[in-house]
mmCIF file of the N, C-alpha and C atoms, coordinates in Angstrom:
data_MODEL
# 
_entry.id   MODEL 
# 
loop_
_atom_site.group_PDB 
_atom_site.id 
_atom_site.type_symbol 
_atom_site.label_atom_id 
_atom_site.label_alt_id 
_atom_site.label_comp_id 
_atom_site.label_asym_id 
_atom_site.label_entity_id 
_atom_site.label_seq_id 
_atom_site.pdbx_PDB_ins_code 
_atom_site.Cartn_x 
_atom_site.Cartn_y 
_atom_site.Cartn_z 
_atom_site.occupancy 
_atom_site.B_iso_or_equiv 
_atom_site.pdbx_formal_charge 
_atom_site.auth_seq_id 
_atom_site.auth_comp_id 
_atom_site.auth_asym_id 
_atom_site.auth_atom_id 
_atom_site.pdbx_PDB_model_num 
ATOM 1   N N  . MET A 1 1  ? 321.470 178.207 118.795 1.00 0.00 ? 1  MET A N  1 
ATOM 2   C CA . MET A 1 1  ? 320.645 176.816 118.965 1.00 0.00 ? 1  MET A CA 1 
ATOM 3   C C  . MET A 1 1  ? 320.927 175.259 119.604 1.00 0.00 ? 1  MET A C  1 
ATOM 4   N N  . LEU A 1 2  ? 322.285 175.427 120.035 1.00 0.00 ? 2  LEU A N  1 
ATOM 5   C CA . LEU A 1 2  ? 322.902 174.646 120.475 1.00 0.00 ? 2  LEU A CA 1 
ATOM 6   C C  . LEU A 1 2  ? 322.778 174.737 122.375 1.00 0.00 ? 2  LEU A C  1 
ATOM 7   N N  . GLU A 1 3  ? 322.187 176.803 122.847 1.00 0.00 ? 3  GLU A N  1 
ATOM 8   C CA . GLU A 1 3  ? 322.183 176.998 124.291 1.00 0.00 ? 3  GLU A CA 1 
ATOM 9   C C  . GLU A 1 3  ? 321.032 176.251 124.106 1.00 0.00 ? 3  GLU A C  1 
ATOM 10  N N  . THR A 1 4  ? 319.784 175.729 123.645 1.00 0.00 ? 4  THR A N  1 
ATOM 11  C CA . THR A 1 4  ? 318.939 175.426 124.653 1.00 0.00 ? 4  THR A CA 1 
ATOM 12  C C  . THR A 1 4  ? 318.976 173.997 124.353 1.00 0.00 ? 4  THR A C  1 
ATOM 13  N N  . LEU A 1 5  ? 319.836 172.972 124.537 1.00 0.00 ? 5  LEU A N  1 
ATOM 14  C CA . LEU A 1 5  ? 320.387 171.363 124.116 1.00 0.00 ? 5  LEU A CA 1 
ATOM 15  C C  . LEU A 1 5  ? 320.791 171.617 125.815 1.00 0.00 ? 5  LEU A C  1 
ATOM 16  N N  . ASP A 1 6  ? 319.437 170.764 126.977 1.00 0.00 ? 6  ASP A N  1 
ATOM 17  C CA . ASP A 1 6  ? 319.918 170.432 128.041 1.00 0.00 ? 6  ASP A CA 1 
ATOM 18  C C  . ASP A 1 6  ? 320.862 168.601 128.230 1.00 0.00 ? 6  ASP A C  1 
ATOM 19  N N  . LEU A 1 7  ? 322.053 169.820 128.512 1.00 0.00 ? 7  LEU A N  1 
ATOM 20  C CA . LEU A 1 7  ? 323.631 169.090 128.324 1.00 0.00 ? 7  LEU A CA 1 
ATOM 21  C C  . LEU A 1 7  ? 323.583 167.992 129.846 1.00 0.00 ? 7  LEU A C  1 
ATOM 22  N N  . SER A 1 8  ? 322.643 168.606 130.680 1.00 0.00 ? 8  SER A N  1 
ATOM 23  C CA . SER A 1 8  ? 323.211 167.498 132.600 1.00 0.00 ? 8  SER A CA 1 
ATOM 24  C C  . SER A 1 8  ? 321.875 166.254 131.258 1.00 0.00 ? 8  SER A C  1 
ATOM 25  N N  . LYS A 1 9  ? 321.144 165.508 130.547 1.00 0.00 ? 9  LYS A N  1 
ATOM 26  C CA . LYS A 1 9  ? 320.483 164.439 130.158 1.00 0.00 ? 9  LYS A CA 1 
ATOM 27  C C  . LYS A 1 9  ? 322.032 163.660 129.878 1.00 0.00 ? 9  LYS A C  1 
ATOM 28  N N  . SER A 1 10 ? 321.051 162.691 130.136 1.00 0.00 ? 10 SER A N  1 
ATOM 29  C CA . SER A 1 10 ? 322.353 161.411 129.797 1.00 0.00 ? 10 SER A CA 1 
ATOM 30  C C  . SER A 1 10 ? 321.537 160.276 130.499 1.00 0.00 ? 10 SER A C  1 
ATOM 31  N N  . LEU A 1 11 ? 322.340 159.334 129.895 1.00 0.00 ? 11 LEU A N  1 
ATOM 32  C CA . LEU A 1 11 ? 321.491 157.490 129.345 1.00 0.00 ? 11 LEU A CA 1 
ATOM 33  C C  . LEU A 1 11 ? 322.378 156.764 129.529 1.00 0.00 ? 11 LEU A C  1 
ATOM 34  N N  . SER A 1 12 ? 322.079 155.467 131.218 1.00 0.00 ? 12 SER A N  1 
ATOM 35  C CA . SER A 1 12 ? 322.951 154.668 131.767 1.00 0.00 ? 12 SER A CA 1 
ATOM 36  C C  . SER A 1 12 ? 323.099 153.710 129.871 1.00 0.00 ? 12 SER A C  1 
ATOM 37  N N  . LYS A 1 13 ? 324.514 152.758 130.082 1.00 0.00 ? 13 LYS A N  1 
ATOM 38  C CA . LYS A 1 13 ? 325.011 152.095 129.133 1.00 0.00 ? 13 LYS A CA 1 
ATOM 39  C C  . LYS A 1 13 ? 323.867 151.713 129.084 1.00 0.00 ? 13 LYS A C  1 
ATOM 40  N N  . ALA A 1 14 ? 323.092 150.381 129.551 1.00 0.00 ? 14 ALA A N  1 
ATOM 41  C CA . ALA A 1 14 ? 322.206 149.644 129.372 1.00 0.00 ? 14 ALA A CA 1 
ATOM 42  C C  . ALA A 1 14 ? 320.525 149.684 129.095 1.00 0.00 ? 14 ALA A C  1 
ATOM 43  N N  . GLU A 1 15 ? 320.323 151.613 129.153 1.00 0.00 ? 15 GLU A N  1 
ATOM 44  C CA . GLU A 1 15 ? 319.004 152.869 128.496 1.00 0.00 ? 15 GLU A CA 1 
ATOM 45  C C  . GLU A 1 15 ? 319.758 152.303 126.858 1.00 0.00 ? 15 GLU A C  1 
ATOM 46  N N  . TYR A 1 16 ? 320.754 153.524 126.545 1.00 0.00 ? 16 TYR A N  1 
ATOM 47  C CA . TYR A 1 16 ? 321.663 153.272 125.728 1.00 0.00 ? 16 TYR A CA 1 
ATOM 48  C C  . TYR A 1 16 ? 321.355 151.892 124.768 1.00 0.00 ? 16 TYR A C  1 
ATOM 49  N N  . ASN A 1 17 ? 322.006 151.125 124.704 1.00 0.00 ? 17 ASN A N  1 
ATOM 50  C CA . ASN A 1 17 ? 321.951 149.668 123.998 1.00 0.00 ? 17 ASN A CA 1 
ATOM 51  C C  . ASN A 1 17 ? 320.450 149.122 124.438 1.00 0.00 ? 17 ASN A C  1 
ATOM 52  N N  . ALA A 1 18 ? 319.642 149.415 124.801 1.00 0.00 ? 18 ALA A N  1 
ATOM 53  C CA . ALA A 1 18 ? 318.467 148.361 124.376 1.00 0.00 ? 18 ALA A CA 1 
ATOM 54  C C  . ALA A 1 18 ? 318.058 150.250 123.387 1.00 0.00 ? 18 ALA A C  1 
ATOM 55  N N  . GLN A 1 19 ? 318.076 151.406 123.644 1.00 0.00 ? 19 GLN A N  1 
ATOM 56  C CA . GLN A 1 19 ? 317.772 152.123 122.508 1.00 0.00 ? 19 GLN A CA 1 
ATOM 57  C C  . GLN A 1 19 ? 317.933 152.136 121.351 1.00 0.00 ? 19 GLN A C  1 
ATOM 58  N N  . LEU A 1 20 ? 319.363 151.478 121.073 1.00 0.00 ? 20 LEU A N  1 
ATOM 59  C CA . LEU A 1 20 ? 320.078 151.934 119.778 1.00 0.00 ? 20 LEU A CA 1 
ATOM 60  C C  . LEU A 1 20 ? 319.327 150.504 119.221 1.00 0.00 ? 20 LEU A C  1 
ATOM 61  N N  . GLU A 1 21 ? 319.382 148.972 119.219 1.00 0.00 ? 21 GLU A N  1 
ATOM 62  C CA . GLU A 1 21 ? 319.433 148.046 118.778 1.00 0.00 ? 21 GLU A CA 1 
ATOM 63  C C  . GLU A 1 21 ? 317.935 148.127 117.983 1.00 0.00 ? 21 GLU A C  1 
ATOM 64  N N  . PRO A 1 22 ? 316.429 148.827 118.714 1.00 0.00 ? 22 PRO A N  1 
ATOM 65  C CA . PRO A 1 22 ? 315.421 148.316 117.519 1.00 0.00 ? 22 PRO A CA 1 
ATOM 66  C C  . PRO A 1 22 ? 315.976 150.133 116.597 1.00 0.00 ? 22 PRO A C  1 
ATOM 67  N N  . LEU A 1 23 ? 317.096 151.188 116.727 1.00 0.00 ? 23 LEU A N  1 
ATOM 68  C CA . LEU A 1 23 ? 317.772 152.092 115.928 1.00 0.00 ? 23 LEU A CA 1 
ATOM 69  C C  . LEU A 1 23 ? 317.569 151.655 114.668 1.00 0.00 ? 23 LEU A C  1 
ATOM 70  N N  . GLN A 1 24 ? 318.360 150.500 115.201 1.00 0.00 ? 24 GLN A N  1 
ATOM 71  C CA . GLN A 1 24 ? 319.593 150.013 114.049 1.00 0.00 ? 24 GLN A CA 1 
ATOM 72  C C  . GLN A 1 24 ? 318.444 149.423 112.796 1.00 0.00 ? 24 GLN A C  1 
ATOM 73  N N  . ASP A 1 25 ? 317.683 148.331 113.341 1.00 0.00 ? 25 ASP A N  1 
ATOM 74  C CA . ASP A 1 25 ? 316.582 147.844 112.619 1.00 0.00 ? 25 ASP A CA 1 
ATOM 75  C C  . ASP A 1 25 ? 315.808 148.501 112.182 1.00 0.00 ? 25 ASP A C  1 
ATOM 76  N N  . GLU A 1 26 ? 315.361 149.974 113.111 1.00 0.00 ? 26 GLU A N  1 
ATOM 77  C CA . GLU A 1 26 ? 313.770 151.041 111.881 1.00 0.00 ? 26 GLU A CA 1 
ATOM 78  C C  . GLU A 1 26 ? 315.335 151.386 110.336 1.00 0.00 ? 26 GLU A C  1 
ATOM 79  N N  . LEU A 1 27 ? 316.428 151.357 111.207 1.00 0.00 ? 27 LEU A N  1 
ATOM 80  C CA . LEU A 1 27 ? 317.089 152.077 109.463 1.00 0.00 ? 27 LEU A CA 1 
ATOM 81  C C  . LEU A 1 27 ? 317.663 150.852 108.658 1.00 0.00 ? 27 LEU A C  1 
ATOM 82  N N  . HIS A 1 28 ? 318.026 150.451 109.225 1.00 0.00 ? 28 HIS A N  1 
ATOM 83  C CA . HIS A 1 28 ? 318.107 148.610 108.548 1.00 0.00 ? 28 HIS A CA 1 
ATOM 84  C C  . HIS A 1 28 ? 316.690 148.737 107.098 1.00 0.00 ? 28 HIS A C  1 
ATOM 85  N N  . GLY A 1 29 ? 315.556 148.789 107.984 1.00 0.00 ? 29 GLY A N  1 
ATOM 86  C CA . GLY A 1 29 ? 314.608 149.131 106.694 1.00 0.00 ? 29 GLY A CA 1 
ATOM 87  C C  . GLY A 1 29 ? 314.669 150.221 105.926 1.00 0.00 ? 29 GLY A C  1 
ATOM 88  N N  . LEU A 1 30 ? 314.370 151.209 106.706 1.00 0.00 ? 30 LEU A N  1 
ATOM 89  C CA . LEU A 1 30 ? 315.150 152.242 105.678 1.00 0.00 ? 30 LEU A CA 1 
ATOM 90  C C  . LEU A 1 30 ? 315.973 152.477 104.301 1.00 0.00 ? 30 LEU A C  1 
ATOM 91  N N  . HIS A 1 31 ? 316.871 152.128 104.752 1.00 0.00 ? 31 HIS A N  1 
ATOM 92  C CA . HIS A 1 31 ? 317.814 151.020 103.687 1.00 0.00 ? 31 HIS A CA 1 
ATOM 93  C C  . HIS A 1 31 ? 317.369 150.177 102.728 1.00 0.00 ? 31 HIS A C  1 
ATOM 94  N N  . LEU A 1 32 ? 316.428 149.259 103.161 1.00 0.00 ? 32 LEU A N  1 
ATOM 95  C CA . LEU A 1 32 ? 316.174 148.451 101.995 1.00 0.00 ? 32 LEU A CA 1 
ATOM 96  C C  . LEU A 1 32 ? 314.819 149.358 101.458 1.00 0.00 ? 32 LEU A C  1 
ATOM 97  N N  . GLN A 1 33 ? 314.495 150.492 101.856 1.00 0.00 ? 33 GLN A N  1 
ATOM 98  C CA . GLN A 1 33 ? 313.409 150.566 101.356 1.00 0.00 ? 33 GLN A CA 1 
ATOM 99  C C  . GLN A 1 33 ? 313.745 151.511 100.044 1.00 0.00 ? 33 GLN A C  1 
ATOM 100 N N  . ALA A 1 34 ? 315.438 152.151 100.690 1.00 0.00 ? 34 ALA A N  1 
ATOM 101 C CA . ALA A 1 34 ? 315.809 153.330 99.620  1.00 0.00 ? 34 ALA A CA 1 
ATOM 102 C C  . ALA A 1 34 ? 316.350 152.420 98.823  1.00 0.00 ? 34 ALA A C  1 
ATOM 103 N N  . LEU A 1 35 ? 317.286 152.001 99.071  1.00 0.00 ? 35 LEU A N  1 
ATOM 104 C CA . LEU A 1 35 ? 317.620 150.473 97.384  1.00 0.00 ? 35 LEU A CA 1 
ATOM 105 C C  . LEU A 1 35 ? 315.708 150.158 96.321  1.00 0.00 ? 35 LEU A C  1 
ATOM 106 N N  . ASP A 1 36 ? 315.550 149.566 97.664  1.00 0.00 ? 36 ASP A N  1 
ATOM 107 C CA . ASP A 1 36 ? 314.461 149.436 96.675  1.00 0.00 ? 36 ASP A CA 1 
ATOM 108 C C  . ASP A 1 36 ? 313.226 149.619 95.729  1.00 0.00 ? 36 ASP A C  1 
ATOM 109 N N  . GLN A 1 37 ? 313.676 151.561 95.776  1.00 0.00 ? 37 GLN A N  1 
ATOM 110 C CA . GLN A 1 37 ? 312.923 152.483 95.381  1.00 0.00 ? 37 GLN A CA 1 
ATOM 111 C C  . GLN A 1 37 ? 314.368 152.825 94.821  1.00 0.00 ? 37 GLN A C  1 
ATOM 112 N N  . GLN A 1 38 ? 315.354 153.221 94.152  1.00 0.00 ? 38 GLN A N  1 
ATOM 113 C CA . GLN A 1 38 ? 316.436 152.726 94.015  1.00 0.00 ? 38 GLN A CA 1 
ATOM 114 C C  . GLN A 1 38 ? 317.093 154.778 94.188  1.00 0.00 ? 38 GLN A C  1 
ATOM 115 N N  . ARG A 1 39 ? 316.803 155.285 95.257  1.00 0.00 ? 39 ARG A N  1 
ATOM 116 C CA . ARG A 1 39 ? 317.076 156.146 96.293  1.00 0.00 ? 39 ARG A CA 1 
ATOM 117 C C  . ARG A 1 39 ? 319.098 156.286 96.788  1.00 0.00 ? 39 ARG A C  1 
ATOM 118 N N  . PRO A 1 40 ? 319.573 158.088 96.238  1.00 0.00 ? 40 PRO A N  1 
ATOM 119 C CA . PRO A 1 40 ? 320.649 157.384 97.078  1.00 0.00 ? 40 PRO A CA 1 
ATOM 120 C C  . PRO A 1 40 ? 320.102 158.154 97.871  1.00 0.00 ? 40 PRO A C  1 
ATOM 121 N N  . ILE A 1 41 ? 321.689 157.927 98.785  1.00 0.00 ? 41 ILE A N  1 
ATOM 122 C CA . ILE A 1 41 ? 321.247 159.002 100.729 1.00 0.00 ? 41 ILE A CA 1 
ATOM 123 C C  . ILE A 1 41 ? 322.427 159.222 100.595 1.00 0.00 ? 41 ILE A C  1 
ATOM 124 N N  . ILE A 1 42 ? 323.051 160.291 100.827 1.00 0.00 ? 42 ILE A N  1 
ATOM 125 C CA . ILE A 1 42 ? 324.256 160.738 101.332 1.00 0.00 ? 42 ILE A CA 1 
ATOM 126 C C  . ILE A 1 42 ? 324.045 161.461 102.759 1.00 0.00 ? 42 ILE A C  1 
ATOM 127 N N  . VAL A 1 43 ? 324.937 161.029 103.241 1.00 0.00 ? 43 VAL A N  1 
ATOM 128 C CA . VAL A 1 43 ? 324.480 161.596 105.116 1.00 0.00 ? 43 VAL A CA 1 
ATOM 129 C C  . VAL A 1 43 ? 325.707 162.583 106.012 1.00 0.00 ? 43 VAL A C  1 
ATOM 130 N N  . VAL A 1 44 ? 325.868 163.242 106.476 1.00 0.00 ? 44 VAL A N  1 
ATOM 131 C CA . VAL A 1 44 ? 327.663 163.903 106.315 1.00 0.00 ? 44 VAL A CA 1 
ATOM 132 C C  . VAL A 1 44 ? 327.865 164.093 107.698 1.00 0.00 ? 44 VAL A C  1 
ATOM 133 N N  . TYR A 1 45 ? 329.151 164.338 108.278 1.00 0.00 ? 45 TYR A N  1 
ATOM 134 C CA . TYR A 1 45 ? 329.451 164.544 109.630 1.00 0.00 ? 45 TYR A CA 1 
ATOM 135 C C  . TYR A 1 45 ? 330.200 165.826 109.523 1.00 0.00 ? 45 TYR A C  1 
ATOM 136 N N  . GLU A 1 46 ? 330.226 166.097 110.022 1.00 0.00 ? 46 GLU A N  1 
ATOM 137 C CA . GLU A 1 46 ? 331.132 167.400 111.035 1.00 0.00 ? 46 GLU A CA 1 
ATOM 138 C C  . GLU A 1 46 ? 330.926 167.375 112.346 1.00 0.00 ? 46 GLU A C  1 
ATOM 139 N N  . GLY A 1 47 ? 332.746 167.468 112.283 1.00 0.00 ? 47 GLY A N  1 
ATOM 140 C CA . GLY A 1 47 ? 332.929 167.482 113.607 1.00 0.00 ? 47 GLY A CA 1 
ATOM 141 C C  . GLY A 1 47 ? 334.358 167.546 114.252 1.00 0.00 ? 47 GLY A C  1 
ATOM 142 N N  . TRP A 1 48 ? 334.874 168.521 115.684 1.00 0.00 ? 48 TRP A N  1 
ATOM 143 C CA . TRP A 1 48 ? 336.177 167.663 116.047 1.00 0.00 ? 48 TRP A CA 1 
ATOM 144 C C  . TRP A 1 48 ? 336.397 166.551 115.934 1.00 0.00 ? 48 TRP A C  1 
ATOM 145 N N  . ASP A 1 49 ? 338.021 167.014 115.611 1.00 0.00 ? 49 ASP A N  1 
ATOM 146 C CA . ASP A 1 49 ? 338.943 165.462 115.494 1.00 0.00 ? 49 ASP A CA 1 
ATOM 147 C C  . ASP A 1 49 ? 338.620 164.605 116.618 1.00 0.00 ? 49 ASP A C  1 
ATOM 148 N N  . ALA A 1 50 ? 338.482 163.422 117.236 1.00 0.00 ? 50 ALA A N  1 
ATOM 149 C CA . ALA A 1 50 ? 337.810 162.696 118.549 1.00 0.00 ? 50 ALA A CA 1 
ATOM 150 C C  . ALA A 1 50 ? 337.281 163.511 118.755 1.00 0.00 ? 50 ALA A C  1 
ATOM 151 N N  . ALA A 1 51 ? 335.948 162.952 118.230 1.00 0.00 ? 51 ALA A N  1 
ATOM 152 C CA . ALA A 1 51 ? 334.741 163.778 118.637 1.00 0.00 ? 51 ALA A CA 1 
ATOM 153 C C  . ALA A 1 51 ? 334.003 162.974 118.895 1.00 0.00 ? 51 ALA A C  1 
ATOM 154 N N  . GLY A 1 52 ? 333.948 161.403 117.984 1.00 0.00 ? 52 GLY A N  1 
ATOM 155 C CA . GLY A 1 52 ? 332.971 160.735 118.212 1.00 0.00 ? 52 GLY A CA 1 
ATOM 156 C C  . GLY A 1 52 ? 332.784 160.201 116.586 1.00 0.00 ? 52 GLY A C  1 
ATOM 157 N N  . LYS A 1 53 ? 333.206 160.791 115.907 1.00 0.00 ? 53 LYS A N  1 
ATOM 158 C CA . LYS A 1 53 ? 332.788 160.164 114.573 1.00 0.00 ? 53 LYS A CA 1 
ATOM 159 C C  . LYS A 1 53 ? 332.740 159.064 114.140 1.00 0.00 ? 53 LYS A C  1 
ATOM 160 N N  . GLY A 1 54 ? 334.378 158.871 114.083 1.00 0.00 ? 54 GLY A N  1 
ATOM 161 C CA . GLY A 1 54 ? 334.196 157.390 113.581 1.00 0.00 ? 54 GLY A CA 1 
ATOM 162 C C  . GLY A 1 54 ? 333.104 156.140 114.843 1.00 0.00 ? 54 GLY A C  1 
ATOM 163 N N  . GLY A 1 55 ? 333.282 156.655 115.996 1.00 0.00 ? 55 GLY A N  1 
ATOM 164 C CA . GLY A 1 55 ? 332.405 155.407 116.447 1.00 0.00 ? 55 GLY A CA 1 
ATOM 165 C C  . GLY A 1 55 ? 330.722 154.887 116.259 1.00 0.00 ? 55 GLY A C  1 
ATOM 166 N N  . ASN A 1 56 ? 330.368 156.915 115.805 1.00 0.00 ? 56 ASN A N  1 
ATOM 167 C CA . ASN A 1 56 ? 329.107 157.011 115.085 1.00 0.00 ? 56 ASN A CA 1 
ATOM 168 C C  . ASN A 1 56 ? 328.398 156.253 114.286 1.00 0.00 ? 56 ASN A C  1 
ATOM 169 N N  . ILE A 1 57 ? 329.414 156.567 113.201 1.00 0.00 ? 57 ILE A N  1 
ATOM 170 C CA . ILE A 1 57 ? 329.535 156.756 112.124 1.00 0.00 ? 57 ILE A CA 1 
ATOM 171 C C  . ILE A 1 57 ? 329.520 154.871 111.996 1.00 0.00 ? 57 ILE A C  1 
ATOM 172 N N  . ARG A 1 58 ? 330.189 153.848 112.831 1.00 0.00 ? 58 ARG A N  1 
ATOM 173 C CA . ARG A 1 58 ? 330.640 152.538 112.958 1.00 0.00 ? 58 ARG A CA 1 
ATOM 174 C C  . ARG A 1 58 ? 328.958 151.558 113.714 1.00 0.00 ? 58 ARG A C  1 
ATOM 175 N N  . ARG A 1 59 ? 328.504 152.947 114.575 1.00 0.00 ? 59 ARG A N  1 
ATOM 176 C CA . ARG A 1 59 ? 327.266 152.408 115.098 1.00 0.00 ? 59 ARG A CA 1 
ATOM 177 C C  . ARG A 1 59 ? 326.646 152.289 114.247 1.00 0.00 ? 59 ARG A C  1 
ATOM 178 N N  . LEU A 1 60 ? 326.234 153.454 112.830 1.00 0.00 ? 60 LEU A N  1 
ATOM 179 C CA . LEU A 1 60 ? 324.955 153.392 112.507 1.00 0.00 ? 60 LEU A CA 1 
ATOM 180 C C  . LEU A 1 60 ? 324.959 152.690 110.820 1.00 0.00 ? 60 LEU A C  1 
ATOM 181 N N  . THR A 1 61 ? 326.200 151.959 110.503 1.00 0.00 ? 61 THR A N  1 
ATOM 182 C CA . THR A 1 61 ? 326.119 151.260 109.526 1.00 0.00 ? 61 THR A CA 1 
ATOM 183 C C  . THR A 1 61 ? 326.307 149.707 109.603 1.00 0.00 ? 61 THR A C  1 
ATOM 184 N N  . GLU A 1 62 ? 326.573 149.537 111.828 1.00 0.00 ? 62 GLU A N  1 
ATOM 185 C CA . GLU A 1 62 ? 327.176 147.716 111.910 1.00 0.00 ? 62 GLU A CA 1 
ATOM 186 C C  . GLU A 1 62 ? 325.748 147.382 111.119 1.00 0.00 ? 62 GLU A C  1 
ATOM 187 N N  . ARG A 1 63 ? 324.444 147.729 110.858 1.00 0.00 ? 63 ARG A N  1 
ATOM 188 C CA . ARG A 1 63 ? 323.423 146.793 110.073 1.00 0.00 ? 63 ARG A CA 1 
ATOM 189 C C  . ARG A 1 63 ? 323.073 146.850 109.292 1.00 0.00 ? 63 ARG A C  1 
ATOM 190 N N  . LEU A 1 64 ? 323.796 147.528 108.466 1.00 0.00 ? 64 LEU A N  1 
ATOM 191 C CA . LEU A 1 64 ? 323.396 147.414 107.441 1.00 0.00 ? 64 LEU A CA 1 
ATOM 192 C C  . LEU A 1 64 ? 324.495 146.911 106.480 1.00 0.00 ? 64 LEU A C  1 
ATOM 193 N N  . ASP A 1 65 ? 323.670 146.769 104.703 1.00 0.00 ? 65 ASP A N  1 
ATOM 194 C CA . ASP A 1 65 ? 324.870 145.470 104.291 1.00 0.00 ? 65 ASP A CA 1 
ATOM 195 C C  . ASP A 1 65 ? 325.203 146.903 103.364 1.00 0.00 ? 65 ASP A C  1 
ATOM 196 N N  . PRO A 1 66 ? 326.460 145.937 104.089 1.00 0.00 ? 66 PRO A N  1 
ATOM 197 C CA . PRO A 1 66 ? 328.130 146.350 103.210 1.00 0.00 ? 66 PRO A CA 1 
ATOM 198 C C  . PRO A 1 66 ? 328.208 146.513 101.449 1.00 0.00 ? 66 PRO A C  1 
ATOM 199 N N  . ARG A 1 67 ? 327.623 145.307 100.911 1.00 0.00 ? 67 ARG A N  1 
ATOM 200 C CA . ARG A 1 67 ? 327.361 145.620 99.592  1.00 0.00 ? 67 ARG A CA 1 
ATOM 201 C C  . ARG A 1 67 ? 327.038 147.385 98.765  1.00 0.00 ? 67 ARG A C  1 
ATOM 202 N N  . PHE A 1 68 ? 326.118 147.830 98.980  1.00 0.00 ? 68 PHE A N  1 
ATOM 203 C CA . PHE A 1 68 ? 325.426 149.181 99.176  1.00 0.00 ? 68 PHE A CA 1 
ATOM 204 C C  . PHE A 1 68 ? 325.763 150.378 100.248 1.00 0.00 ? 68 PHE A C  1 
ATOM 205 N N  . LEU A 1 69 ? 327.351 150.282 100.838 1.00 0.00 ? 69 LEU A N  1 
ATOM 206 C CA . LEU A 1 69 ? 327.129 151.273 101.312 1.00 0.00 ? 69 LEU A CA 1 
ATOM 207 C C  . LEU A 1 69 ? 328.864 151.146 101.111 1.00 0.00 ? 69 LEU A C  1 
ATOM 208 N N  . ALA A 1 70 ? 329.265 152.973 101.016 1.00 0.00 ? 70 ALA A N  1 
ATOM 209 C CA . ALA A 1 70 ? 330.548 153.857 100.691 1.00 0.00 ? 70 ALA A CA 1 
ATOM 210 C C  . ALA A 1 70 ? 330.540 154.813 102.218 1.00 0.00 ? 70 ALA A C  1 
ATOM 211 N N  . VAL A 1 71 ? 331.753 154.423 102.738 1.00 0.00 ? 71 VAL A N  1 
ATOM 212 C CA . VAL A 1 71 ? 332.351 155.397 104.387 1.00 0.00 ? 71 VAL A CA 1 
ATOM 213 C C  . VAL A 1 71 ? 333.048 156.226 103.078 1.00 0.00 ? 71 VAL A C  1 
# 
């Protein structure tokens, strides 16, 4: 499966930031829907040490309500 990835693709920092905010807003809306429907969500991360999991989790959760979040 990994051999099908195009590793030459990249985003500039500006492109990344432009795409990140709307996706975080969408995730926030989905989070609120899940809370309203009383549906739990579990996200599992697996990867090597120093692979960027912590930073990704921070970006994923920074717009979510911390009262309903456990990391």
